Each structure stands twice: as C-alpha cells, then as structure tokens.
N, C-alpha and C positions, 0 to 999 in steps of 0.2 A: 559754665559748660557742663552739662550732664552726659555721662556714658552709660548707656544701657547694655549691661553685660549679662547674656542669658547663658549659663553654665552648659545646660542641657542642649541648646542648639550648637555651642561650640564643640561640645563633645562628639554630637552626631556628625558634624561637619567634618571633623578630623577623621573620624572613623570611615566615613564615606571617601574622603580623599586618599586614604590609605588603601582601601579596598580597590579603588580605580587606578591605582598607580601601578605601572608595568614596567618600570625601569630596573633592569638586570633579570627579568623572569627568564630571558633565553639562556643567559649564561648560567642559571642555576638549573634550568632543565637539562642543559648540556652536561654539567657536572654531575647529574644523576644518572645520565645514559652513558657516560664514558665508561665505566666498569663493563657494562653490557656490551657496548660495542667493542672493546678491546678484548672480551672473551669471545666474541664472534669472529674477529679478525684471527686472533691466535689459532682458534678452533679450525677454522676453514684452511688456514694455511698448513696446519701440521695434519689435519685429516687428508689433504690432498697429496702432501709429501708422504704419508705413510701408504696411501693406495698406490702412487707411482713406484714407490720401492717395492712394495709387494709385488707388483706387476713384474718389475724387473727379475726379482728373486725367482717368481715361478717360471719365467722365460729362460733364465739361465739353466734351471733344474732339467726342464724339458729338453732345452738344447744340448745339454751335455749329453744326455741319454741317446739323444738322436744322432750326434756325431760319433759316439762310440759305436753305436750299433750299425753304422755304416761302413765301419773298418773292417778289414777282413784279417788285417795283422797288425796289432799294437806294436809289436817288437818281439825279438827274440830272447832279450834279456831284461831284466828288471829296470835297468838303468835306461834302456831303450824306452820301456813302457812309460817310465816317468817323464822322459824327454817328450813322448808323444803328448801325455797328459797336460804337462806345462805348456805346450803350445796350444791346447784347447782351453786352458784357464786365461791365457792372454786374451783370448777373445771374451771370456767371461768377465774379466776385470774391465774391458772396454764397455761391455754392455752395461754393467753396473754403474758406470759414471753418470752423472757426478756424485753418486752417493757410495758411501765407503763400502770396501769389500773386506776390511779387516776382521769382521767378526763372520765372515761367510764360510761355512764348512760344506764340502760335497765329497761323497763316497760313491765311486763305482764299483758295484759289486756284480762280478759275473757268475750266474748260478746255473746249475743244471738239474734237470729232475731224472730220477732214476727211471728204468725202463718199465717198472711195475707202478710207478708214480707214488711210492711211499716214502721217498726221501728227496729231499732238497740240499744240496752242497755247492759250495763254491768250487768250480772247477778250475779257478786261478785265483790268486791273492787279490784282494780288493786294494784300490788306490784312492788314498785321501788328499783332498786338497783342504788345508787349513792354515792360517797365518800367512798367506801368500806364497806357499810351498807344497808341493806334491811329496807324499810320503806313502810306505807300505801301510796297509790296513789289516783286515783280517787275513790269515793264513788260507792256503787252499786247503779244500775238504772241510772247512767249517760248515756247520749245519747252519741251514737259513730256513726261515718261515716264509711261505707265499701262501696267498688264498688258494684254496683247493679249486683246480679247473682253470687257473689262470695260464697256465703252461701246460702243454700237452706232454704226457709221459715219455721220456727220452729226449725232450726238447731242452734248449739252452735259452737264457734271457739275461738282459743287462738292466740292473736295478740301480736306481740312482738315489740315494737319500741326502738330503740336504737340510742344514740348518741355518739360522741367520738371527742375529740379535739386532734388532732395530732400536737404535739409541735417539731418543727424543731430543728436539732442539732445546737448548738451555732455558728458553724463555717459556717452553711449554711442559716442562716438568711437573710443575704443579697441576696441571691440568690432566696431564696422560701418564704422568709417572716418569721414571727414568728410561725405562727400556721395555721391550717387548720380545718374546721369544716365539719365533716362527719355525716352522718344519714343512717339508715337502718330500713326496716320494713319486717317482714314476717307473714303470717298467716297459722297457723296449724289446721287440723281437729282433735278432740280428739279421740283416739283410742277406748275410751269406751263410745261414744257418748256425754259424758260430764266429765269434771273434776271437782270434788266437792271440793270448797274451803271452804264451811262452814257447812259441815256435815249434809246438809238438802237434800242431793239426787238430788241437782240441781233444786228443785221444788220451784220456785221463780216467783212472778209476779210484774211487774212494771207499 
C-alpha cells in the first residue's frame, strides 16, 4: 500500500480549517467588551446619582430661602430662632433622602442695605446648619458683600449660602474621584419687608 502525502496541501488545509473555525469567538468578543460595558454601566449610574443629588441640593437651598423670607417673626430670642430653623431643617433632611445630608451646610444670612446704599451689614446674627444641628453663625452688624443694585437702598434681604460634599459610590471612585465640592447661593426679598430675628421689629443700627 502506497500513501501519497502532500505536505503543502496538508498545511494549507489546516490553515483553512483554523480560519473557518468559530468556536469560542463570542466568548472572546464578550471578554473584550466587558470592560467597556462595565465602564458605561458604572458611569451612567453615578452620573444619574450626581444629577439627582445636585437637584435636591439646589432645591433645599432655594426652599430654605423661601421659607425664611415668608416668615414675619423667627423668634424673640436666639433659642427660639434656632428652634424655628431646626423645624425647617427637618424638611430639608426629608427632601435630601435617600441621599446623605451629613455633609450639607446651610447658612441663613439676614442683611440690610444702608439708606445711601454704601454699606451692607447683617441686621441679625446668621444661623448655620451643619452636622445635623443649627448654631449661631456670623454676628450682627458684620459686613457683607452683595452685587450692586440687587437690593434697593434701605432694603433688607435673606441670603442663603450652602455647601455640599458629594461622596462618590465606592465602586465609582476610580472613575469620578472620592468626592466633589458643591456650593450654591440664593437671595430672597422678605414678604413682610423684614424678617424679624430678635423681636425688635428690625429696628437696628450698625
């Protein structure tokens, strides 16, 4: 018996069979795409979480300014003012859920413009919410800077400054970093010409 073996044809046939083989191609392609798919999934989740948190943060800043400006009398003593502010902050904590509010800082600053429009001062102490509690902030008569023309001479305004440290999800820190610092500021005109913080009918000179 004679066996004719053509090495060239055997080699070409082997290469052809290898080229036509598709076993495991889907698994290899999926393995190559997994990192990109995971990046898209994590990025989409974290981006939507950041947008939702930012909207709540901006909402509570504007809401605090609106609530305070609607009041005519926040209280006759500092303890009464703090109690009123704590009531408002309970609403803030509710709006921030399910996102944490432990890094949220909100300061309510009552300001007045001098009759000639040359000076802006706090006509009552500011009240600051941080770490889940309300405390005293800047003292009365502290100088404050407002854009020129924002409040008419002799007028009063409620300014709210807020800060928030957004903490990235643990599995997304490599993509977005550990945290982001946000800040916001709103100015409201009192509904009753002045919001009284000290029971003196806003008659104050600095």
